[in-house]
C-alpha positions in Angstrom: 0.0 -0.1 -0.2 1.3 3.5 -0.9 1.0 6.3 1.3 -0.8 9.6 -0.2 2.0 12.3 -0.5 2.5 14.3 2.1 1.1 18.2 1.9 5.3 19.0 0.7 5.5 16.8 -1.8 2.7 18.2 -3.3 3.9 22.0 -3.5 6.1 23.2 -6.6 9.4 23.2 -6.1 10.9 26.6 -6.1 14.9 27.6 -6.9 16.9 28.1 -4.3 19.4 31.1 -4.5 22.6 32.5 -2.8 24.6 35.9 -3.4 28.3 35.5 -3.0 30.0 39.3 -2.6 33.1 39.6 -4.6 35.6 41.8 -2.5 37.5 44.5 -4.5 41.3 43.7 -5.0 43.2 42.8 -2.2 43.2 40.6 0.8 39.6 40.6 1.0 37.9 37.4 0.4 34.4 36.6 -1.1 31.1 36.1 1.8 28.9 33.7 0.2 24.9 34.4 1.3 22.1 31.6 1.3 18.8 33.6 0.2 15.7 32.6 2.6 13.0 30.5 1.2 9.8 32.6 0.1 7.4 33.2 3.5 10.6 32.5 5.5 10.3 34.2 9.1 13.5 36.4 8.7 12.4 37.1 5.5 14.8 38.1 2.5 18.1 38.4 3.0 20.1 42.0 4.4 23.0 42.7 3.0 24.8 45.9 3.8 26.5 47.4 0.9 30.3 48.0 0.4 31.8 50.1 -2.5 33.6 48.4 -4.9 32.3 45.0 -4.7 30.2 43.1 -6.9 26.8 41.1 -6.0 26.9 38.1 -8.2 23.3 36.0 -8.0 23.0 32.2 -8.3 20.3 30.1 -9.2 21.5 27.0 -7.0 19.5 24.8 -9.7 22.0 25.8 -12.1 25.0 27.3 -10.7 24.4 30.4 -12.9 22.8 33.7 -12.6 18.9 33.8 -13.1 18.3 34.8 -16.4 15.7 37.9 -15.0 15.0 39.1 -11.8 13.3 42.9 -10.4 14.7 45.3 -9.0 13.4 48.3 -7.4 15.0 51.2 -5.2 13.5 52.1 -1.5 15.5 55.0 -0.2 19.3 54.1 -0.5 18.4 50.4 -0.8 18.1 48.1 -3.7 15.4 45.7 -3.7 16.4 42.8 -5.7 13.3 39.8 -6.4 13.5 36.5 -8.2 11.8 35.5 -11.2 7.9 34.6 -9.7 8.3 36.0 -6.4 6.4 38.9 -5.1 8.8 40.1 -2.2 12.0 41.2 -1.9 14.3 38.2 -1.6 17.3 40.4 -1.2 17.9 44.1 0.4 21.2 45.4 -0.2 21.1 48.1 2.1 22.1 51.4 1.5 23.6 50.3 -2.0 22.7 53.8 -3.3 25.1 55.6 -0.9 28.1 53.1 -1.2 28.2 52.0 -5.2 29.2 54.6 -7.9 27.5 55.6 -10.5 27.9 53.6 -13.7 29.7 50.2 -11.9 27.5 47.3 -12.6 27.8 45.9 -9.1 24.6 43.7 -9.7 26.2 40.3 -11.9 25.5 36.8 -13.0 27.4 34.2 -14.1 26.8 32.7 -17.5 29.6 30.2 -18.0 32.5 29.7 -15.6 34.2 32.7 -15.5 32.2 34.6 -17.6 30.3 37.5 -15.9 27.7 39.4 -16.9 26.0 42.8 -15.4 22.1 43.3 -15.3 20.6 45.4 -17.4 17.3 46.5 -18.1 14.4 44.2 -19.8 12.9 47.8 -21.5 16.3 49.2 -23.0 16.3 52.1 -21.1 19.2 53.8 -19.4 16.7 55.5 -16.9 15.9 52.2 -15.9 19.4 51.0 -15.1 20.1 49.9 -11.7 22.1 52.5 -11.0 19.9 55.3 -12.1 16.5 54.0 -10.6 14.2 56.6 -8.8 13.3 56.1 -5.2 10.1 54.7 -5.0 8.9 53.5 -8.8 7.8 50.5 -9.6 9.4 47.3 -9.6 11.8 46.8 -12.7 12.5 43.6 -15.0 16.3 43.0 -15.6 17.7 40.9 -17.8 21.6 38.6 -17.9 23.4 40.2 -20.2 25.1 43.6 -20.2 28.5 44.4 -20.7 30.9 41.6 -19.8 32.2 42.3 -16.3 35.5 41.0 -14.3 33.8 39.3 -11.2 36.1 41.6 -8.5 37.2 44.7 -8.7 35.8 48.3 -9.2 38.6 49.7 -11.7 36.7 47.8 -14.7 33.4 49.5 -13.9 34.9 52.8 -13.4 36.6 52.7 -16.7 34.0 52.4 -18.4 31.9 54.4 -16.5 34.7 57.6 -17.2 34.6 56.5 -20.7 30.8 57.5 -20.6 30.2 54.0 -22.3 26.4 52.8 -22.5 26.3 48.7 -22.6 22.6 49.2 -24.0 24.3 51.0 -27.1 26.5 47.7 -27.4 23.7 45.2 -28.0 22.3 46.7 -31.4 26.0 46.9 -32.6 26.4 42.9 -31.6 23.5 42.1 -33.6 24.7 43.7 -36.6 27.9 41.9 -36.1 26.0 38.3 -35.4 24.2 38.8 -39.1 26.8 38.1 -41.2 
C-alpha cells in the first residue's frame, strides 16, 4: 500500500538562490549568503552595501545567474526579487550611497568565469539599476549587459568614466552576428 503524498511533496519546487559578495582587489575575500526561502520568518536576505564590490546572484539549480530578476529602489536600498516572487528576496542596504553610478555591481555568471551585469528589459538607460528613482515600480532586469570582471572596481569605473553605454553595444553585437 502506498502512502498519500505529504503536503510538502505536492508543492511546486521553487528555485533556491545565493548571493556571492565579491570583494575588491586585495586581501579581502568573497562571502556567500544563502537567500531564505519565500515566506521565511526572517524575510529576505539583508546585506550591507560595501563600496566597489560586486553582488553575484546564483540560481542553485543551475549554478549560473538567474536570467531575469526584478529590482526596486527604496530610499538608498536596492531590493531584488527573483522571477515569480513578489517580495524582495535580497535587500542591499545603502546600495545607492555606497555604489558608484555606472558601476555594474549586480552580476550573474553565464559560463565558468564569464560574468555579465543585469540590464533593463526595456532597454531604457533611465531603468538601469544605478539610475532608478526612489519609490518607482519594480523594474524587470535581464542578465546580459556588458561582460564584467567579477571583482574589482577598476573596470566599472573605467567604463563609467569613458561614458560607455552598454545598451548601445547590443545593437552593434546584433549587426556583427548577422553577417
